[in-house]
C-alpha positions, 0 to 999 in steps of 0.5 A: 480496511481490515489490517491484514498483517495484524491478523497474520500476527494473530494466526502466528500466536500460540493458542495458550497466549491470551491476546487483544487487538486494538486499532488506533484508527477506530478505538481508544487504546486502554493503556492501563489494561494489564498486558505482558507484551505489546506488538506494534506494526509500523509504517513510515506514515505511522511511525511517529504515532507508533512511537507515541503508543510505545512510549505510553506502554514503556512508561508503564513498564510494559515491553514493546516489540515493533515490526513492519515495513518501517522497521525493515526500512529504518531498523536503527531508528525503530530500535531506539523506541522499542524493547525488541525490533523484528526486521523481516517477515513475521512468518519467519520471526514472530514465533521465535521472538514471542517464545523468547519473551515468554521465557525471559530471554528476549533479544533486542533485535530479530533479523530474518536471514531470508524470505519465507519460501511461501505464505502458508499462514492464513490470517486469523480474522477473528480479531476483527469481530465487532470492529467497523471496517469496510465490507471489502474482503482483503486476501494476500496471494503474493508478497513483493514485486520483481521490478525495481522502481527507484521510489518503491519501498516494497522493492527496498524491503523485499529486494525485488523478489516475490513470494506466493501463497499456496493456491489451496490456502488462497482457495480455502480463504476465499471460500470461507469469506465469499458471500453474495455480492462480496468484493475481494481485494487481492492486496498483492503488491503486483499480482502479475509480477510472477506471471506463470504463478499468477496464471495458475492462480487465476485458473484455480479461481475461475470456478469460484464465482467471485468479484475482485480487484487488485494491483498490477504492473502495466505489463499485464496488458502485453499478455492477452492470455493473462487478461482473459484468465483474469476476466474469467475468474472475476477481475473487475479492475486493477490499480496500475501505476502509470506514474508518468507519460514522459520517457525521461521521467520513466527512465529515471524512476527505472520504469521504462517498461511502461512504454513497452508495446505502444505504451500507456494508450495501448495498454488502456485500450487492451484493458478496456477490451477485456472489460477491466477497469483501471485505477491509474496512479501518477506521480510528479516531481521528477527532474523532467516534470514541468507544468505541462506534465500535469495537464497531459496526465489528467487529459490522458486519464480522462480521455482513456476513461479511467475509473478513478485516478490519483495525482500525487507528488513524489515521496522519498521513502527511507531505504529507497534508491530515490531517498539515497539519491536525493539525500546525496544531492542535498535535496531533502527538506527534512532529515526524516520527514516522517518524524519532523513536527513541521511536516504535514500530510501533503507537503513536498518533503524534497526540493524539486528541480522543475518548479518550486515546492509550493507549485508542485503541491498546488498543481497536484491538488489542481490535477485532482480537482480537474479529474474529479470535475463533473465534466470529467466524471460524465465524460468518463462515464461514457466509457463502456467499461464504466457503464457495463450495467446500471449497477456499475454506472451507479458505483462509478458515479458514487465513487467518483463523487466521493473522490470529488468531495475529498480532493484535498484529503488529509493534506496539512494534517500532522503525523501522529496524534497532535493532542499527545503531550508526552515525550517519546521514550528512547531505549536506554 
């Protein structure tokens, strides 16, 4: 998918500054191409690769600035590999940082004192021309979430707050991007975190004739008006983090509100009634999880007719309350799993209490295989919401078949570029 943060950076760059955008996932980076400054957005899973790229440029005496989620979560670590680190949202900091470096007065650390009042800067998608991204269009209408789940890096970075984009900016963006048959993905961390603001947005979108998917908390199922507005403005489906069916687990992750007003079963029934499909996510490895938790979750997702679902082990991201707790309990298997050469995608980076590490990993894979077995796919295809029309049924079958073929995914692949043979250069 298109990396929207890069397009936001492009929009914040003055027109008299020449720029080039390279996506390391799609194309080789021309390290020897002349440039005055390199900007890299860093996520925890991409930190190792980001430091490799930074080292290549810094070895060529090109200064590197880093920002993004990981810079906010681990600023001291990121600062070891960058000439400048941006800690906070780009709207507040990037223009000042760029101006400083243009005029030879660059600082090592740029830290936001507060969040922007609104997301007024529209992304500049011209940097995506000629690159082969999925045809889905990404739009951000809000950033952050007001809930405080123990495991969530979003909450850790934005301190359980949300900032919205002006509705007129969103409408202008949508109108410029929409095409016949176009699907939009509103990438908000929780599109209904600010319920009043969300309803205002949905009312404004009602006449645009678009189709969209997004991410929301299960609490949306408690508001019939909101669901009706979502459906009226083109909502096709939502990613919802159910996480667990156990009260103890939800309590430990500070997500007990998932059990409100009848809990997950009632929420699914309400969402189906409004014609909204669900991509449900489940996580395993909390202290009260046992072998039976996997079957309960898979059976629930199948019986409730989820469009697709994810079954993954818990991952402690740095800076989250979960990471702090597991570190204090001596249960982290790696001091910094995202940098450890021994860590691979899909490995459990902590010591669970309910079962051995290997069993937790294996049971997650088995849950995915069971959910994406043909018997489960055909059973879920019977749900009216998944076969509303022949086109929807075809999409359901195709998407589930793709997930079935990718049950293991990137498991056991290394982080970073395994073929890279250089040394990570630290700032002296």
